[in-house]
C-alpha positions in Angstrom: 3.5 23.0 1.4 3.4 19.3 0.7 2.2 18.4 4.2 -0.6 21.1 4.0 -1.8 19.8 0.7 -1.8 16.2 1.8 -3.5 16.8 5.2 -6.1 19.0 3.6 -6.9 16.2 1.1 -7.2 13.6 3.8 -9.6 15.9 5.6 -11.6 16.5 2.3 -10.8 20.2 2.3 -10.1 20.5 -1.4 -6.6 21.9 -1.5 -5.8 24.4 -4.4 -3.5 21.9 -6.0 -3.9 18.2 -6.5 -1.4 16.5 -4.2 0.6 13.5 -5.3 2.7 10.6 -4.1 4.6 7.9 -5.9 5.9 4.4 -5.0 9.4 2.9 -5.7 10.5 6.0 -7.7 13.0 6.6 -5.0 14.9 3.5 -6.1 15.1 4.6 -9.7 18.6 6.0 -9.4 18.9 7.3 -12.9 15.6 9.3 -12.4 16.9 10.6 -9.1 20.1 11.7 -10.7 18.2 13.5 -13.5 15.9 15.3 -11.1 18.2 16.2 -8.3 21.6 16.5 -10.1 23.1 14.2 -7.5 25.0 11.3 -9.0 23.6 8.3 -7.2 23.2 4.6 -7.9 22.7 1.2 -6.2 26.3 1.1 -5.1 26.4 4.6 -3.7 27.1 5.3 -0.1 23.8 5.1 2.0 24.3 8.8 3.0 24.4 9.8 -0.7 21.3 7.7 -1.5 19.5 9.2 1.4 20.4 12.8 0.3 19.2 12.0 -3.2 15.9 10.6 -2.0 15.1 13.6 0.2 15.9 16.0 -2.6 13.8 13.9 -5.0 10.8 13.8 -2.7 11.0 17.6 -2.3 11.5 18.2 -6.0 8.4 16.1 -6.9 6.5 17.5 -4.0 5.3 14.3 -2.3 2.3 15.1 -0.1 2.0 11.5 1.2 4.5 8.9 2.1 3.2 5.3 2.0 4.6 3.1 4.8 3.8 0.1 6.9 5.7 -1.5 9.8 4.2 -4.9 10.4 5.0 -7.4 7.6 6.6 -10.7 6.8 9.3 -10.5 9.5 6.7 -10.8 12.2 5.9 -14.3 10.7 9.5 -15.5 10.6 8.9 -18.3 13.0 6.9 -20.2 10.4 6.4 -18.8 6.9 6.8 -19.8 3.2 9.5 -18.3 1.0 8.4 -17.8 -2.6 11.5 -16.2 -4.0 11.6 -12.9 -5.7 12.4 -11.9 -9.3 14.6 -8.9 -10.2 12.6 -5.7 -9.7 14.9 -3.1 -8.0 17.8 -1.4 -9.7 20.9 -3.6 -9.6 18.8 -6.7 -8.9 19.3 -6.2 -5.1 15.9 -7.8 -4.5 16.6 -11.1 -6.3 15.9 -14.1 -4.1 16.1 -17.8 -5.0 14.8 -19.2 -1.7 11.7 -21.2 -2.3 10.4 -23.4 0.5 7.2 -24.1 2.5 6.9 -25.5 6.0 3.4 -27.0 5.2 3.2 -30.3 3.4 -0.5 -30.8 3.1 -3.7 -28.7 3.0 -4.7 -30.4 6.3 -1.6 -28.9 8.0 -2.6 -25.5 6.8 -6.2 -25.9 8.1 -4.9 -26.9 11.5 -2.5 -24.0 11.9 -2.7 -21.9 15.0 -1.0 -18.5 14.7 -1.0 -18.0 18.5 1.0 -21.2 18.9 3.4 -20.3 16.2 4.0 -16.6 16.9 2.9 -16.1 20.5 1.2 -13.0 22.0 2.1 -9.4 21.1 3.5 -7.1 23.9 1.0 -4.2 23.6 3.2 -1.6 25.2 6.3 -2.6 23.2 4.3 -2.7 20.0 2.8 0.7 20.6 6.3 2.2 21.0 7.4 0.5 17.8 4.6 2.1 15.9 5.4 5.5 17.4 9.1 5.2 16.7 8.4 4.1 13.1 6.2 7.0 12.5 8.7 9.5 14.1 11.5 8.0 12.0 9.3 8.4 8.8 8.7 12.1 9.8 12.4 12.7 10.2 13.2 11.0 6.9 10.3 12.7 5.0 9.7 16.1 6.6 7.7 17.6 3.7 4.6 15.4 3.5 2.1 13.4 5.5 3.6 10.3 7.1 2.1 7.1 8.5 2.8 3.7 9.8 0.6 0.6 9.6 0.1 -3.1 8.9 1.0 -4.9 5.7 -0.2 -8.4 6.7 -3.8 -7.3 7.7 -5.5 -10.6 6.7 -5.2 -12.1 3.2 -1.6 -10.8 2.8 -0.7 -12.5 6.0 -2.1 -15.8 4.8 -0.1 -15.5 1.6 3.1 -14.8 3.5 2.5 -17.8 5.8 1.3 -20.4 3.3 2.4 -19.3 -0.1 0.0 -19.3 -3.0 -0.1 -23.0 -3.7 -0.9 -24.2 -0.2 -3.3 -21.3 0.4 -5.4 -22.2 -2.7 -5.2 -25.9 -2.0 -6.4 -25.4 1.6 -9.2 -23.0 0.6 -10.4 -25.4 -2.1 -10.2 -28.4 0.2 -12.5 -27.0 2.9 -13.6 -23.4 2.6 -15.3 -23.4 6.0 -12.2 -24.7 7.8 -10.1 -22.2 5.9 -12.5 -19.5 7.1 -12.0 -20.7 10.7 -8.3 -20.5 10.1 -8.6 -17.0 8.8 -10.6 -16.1 12.0 -7.7 -17.4 14.1 -5.3 -15.4 12.1 -7.5 -12.3 12.4 -7.5 -12.6 16.2 -3.7 -12.9 16.3 -3.0 -10.0 13.9 -5.7 -7.9 15.7 -3.2 -7.5 18.5 -1.2 -5.2 16.3 -4.2 -3.1 15.5 -5.0 -2.8 19.2 -1.5 -1.4 19.8 -1.8 0.9 16.7 -5.1 2.3 18.0 -3.3 3.3 21.2 -0.2 4.8 19.4 0.3 8.5 18.9 0.2 8.5 15.1 -2.3 10.5 12.9 -2.5 8.3 9.8 -2.3 4.6 9.3 -2.1 2.2 6.3 -4.2 -1.0 6.3 -2.6 -3.1 3.5 -4.2 -6.3 2.2 -3.7 -7.8 -1.3 -7.2 -9.4 -1.4 -7.4 -9.9 -5.2 -5.5 -10.6 -8.4 -5.3 -8.5 -11.5 -8.4 -10.2 -12.7 -10.3 -9.7 -9.4 -11.1 -12.0 -6.4 -9.4 -15.4 -6.3 -12.0 -16.8 -3.8 -15.7 -16.6 -3.8 -16.8 -13.0 -2.9 -19.1 -14.2 -0.1 -16.1 -15.8 1.6 -14.4 -12.4 1.8 -17.7 -11.0 3.2 -17.8 -13.6 5.9 -14.1 -13.7 6.9 -12.2 -10.7 5.7 -14.4 -7.5 5.8 -15.8 -8.1 9.3 -12.2 -8.2 10.5 -11.6 -4.9 8.8 -14.5 -3.3 10.6 -13.4 -4.6 14.0 -9.9 -3.3 13.5 -10.7 0.0 12.0 -13.3 1.1 14.6 -10.8 1.7 17.4 -8.4 3.4 14.9 -11.2 5.9 13.9 -12.2 6.4 17.6 -8.7 7.4 18.4 -8.8 10.1 15.7 -6.6 8.4 13.0 -7.0 8.6 9.3 -7.2 5.1 7.9 -6.2 4.3 4.3 -6.6 1.0 2.5 -4.3 -0.5 -0.1 -4.6 -3.6 -2.3 -3.0 -4.5 -5.5 -5.1 -5.8 -8.4 -8.8 -5.2 -9.2 -10.9 -4.8 -6.0 -13.7 -2.9 -7.8 -16.2 -5.6 -6.6 -15.4 -4.8 -3.0 -15.2 -1.0 -2.9 -18.6 -0.8 -1.1 -17.5 -3.5 1.5 -14.3 -1.7 2.2 -16.0 1.7 2.5 -18.6 0.1 4.9 -15.7 -1.2 7.1 -14.8 2.4 7.9 -11.7 3.4 5.9 -11.1 7.1 5.1 -9.4 6.5 1.8 -8.4 4.1 -0.9 -5.1 3.4 -2.7 -5.6 1.7 -6.0 -3.9 0.3 -9.1 -5.2 1.0 -12.6 -7.3 -2.2 -12.6 -9.7 -0.9 -10.0 -12.4 1.3 -11.4 -11.4 4.8 -10.1 -14.2 6.5 -12.0 -16.8 4.4 -10.3 -15.2 4.9 -6.9 -15.1 8.6 -7.4 -18.7 8.7 -8.5 -19.8 6.9 -5.3 -17.2 8.1 -2.7 -15.4 11.0 -4.2 -17.0 13.5 -1.9 -16.7 11.4 1.3 -13.4 9.6 0.9 -9.8 10.3 -0.1 -8.4 8.2 -3.0 -4.9 7.8 -4.5 -4.3 6.7 -8.1 -4.1 5.5 -10.7 -1.9 6.3 -13.7 -1.1 3.1 -15.4 2.6 2.3 -14.9 2.6 0.4 -18.2 2.0 3.7 -20.1 5.1 5.2 -18.5 7.0 2.1 -19.4 6.0 1.7 -23.0 3.9 4.6 -24.1 4.5 7.7 -26.2 4.4 11.2 -24.8 0.8 11.6 -26.2 -0.3 8.4 -24.4 1.3 9.6 -21.1 -0.4 12.9 -21.3 -3.7 11.2 -22.1 -3.3 8.9 -19.1 -2.6 11.8 -16.7 -5.6 13.7 -18.2 -7.8 10.7 -17.6 -6.9 10.5 -13.9 -7.2 14.3 -13.4 -10.6 14.3 -15.1 -11.8 11.8 -12.6 -10.2 13.1 -9.5 -9.7 16.8 -9.8 -13.2 17.7 -8.7 -12.9 15.5 -5.6 -11.5 17.0 -2.4 -9.5 14.0 -1.3 -7.8 13.0 -4.6 -4.1 12.3 -4.8 -2.4 11.6 -8.1 0.0 8.6 -8.3 1.3 6.0 -10.7 -0.1 2.6 -9.7 1.4 0.2 -9.0 5.0 1.8 -9.0 7.6 3.6 -11.1 10.1 0.8 -11.4 13.8 1.3 -12.3 13.3 0.1 -15.9 10.9 3.1 -16.6 12.5 5.3 -19.2 13.8 8.4 -17.5 12.4 10.7 -20.2 8.9 9.2 -19.8 9.0 9.7 -16.0 10.2 13.3 -16.4 7.4 14.0 -19.0 4.8 12.4 -16.7 5.9 14.8 -13.9 5.8 17.8 -16.4 2.2 17.0 -17.3 1.3 16.7 -13.6 2.8 20.1 -12.9 0.8 21.6 -15.8 -2.5 20.1 -14.6 -2.2 20.1 -10.8 -3.6 23.5 -10.1 -7.4 23.5 -9.5 
């Protein structure tokens, strides 16, 4: 009944059991082997990996499957490469490529996304969204699936310019950087137009707008150039009957009211964002997903893991749209016994 739990929560219907989701756990091969009994690893055949993932999702009763379609590859014509440290099992995500096509802040501020990337074919893009959603449903038949946009605004700027040039340009001329952001918003808005027309019931709007410590630009800059874009893109999604969820890494506590006002139906949050405050203000009107601290699973004792799950349940269990999840992820270096115990505590506390 994973789908029923998840859909009820997104519709604020207080399911009898707190639904859950997780991120990256499906790449923790030792955990999958322990849970499913299927011997699987980074070098296993894709068919074996897929079978283990499906069995794991069902065993852990995922009610929601996080997914976006539109990301960095859409910006391949001109984007920065920042490299990538080892995160995934087997180091398969390690990337040493570091380069930036922008030499000065002035080049950044003059950038035209339409010139670099061209127009978006609306009919083709609508079909891409529908095909991605249908593929997700086929791969994950037991929970609520979605598609969406990863590079909604700030995340797109990070992908294009990289952190160094982004911050240099924003610090050189914040007004010109705002005008650049508006140009980007108009370009990426084409994807949201196609998404509004697509036959999908739930969408993810992802945008890493903050750091762990909070905003990296002045809050009023976001309120001028980011959140109005959210409102413009979310309105047609809502009008077409879709559930809209928002995700950002870091601490976006300062912007919870702004994001709610833009029209989202739910929030996905890491432990840095104040889930208790969010639940107090929006726990009866919005869904929210979170926010067990992954560091507790990585380094904590059984007592600390239980206390962390109890903290989240105490906040969310009385809210109709609450999903439990570890934020940010359950990476492959998480001790298997800790992950298993986390799930055991969830199972003990999930029933309302």
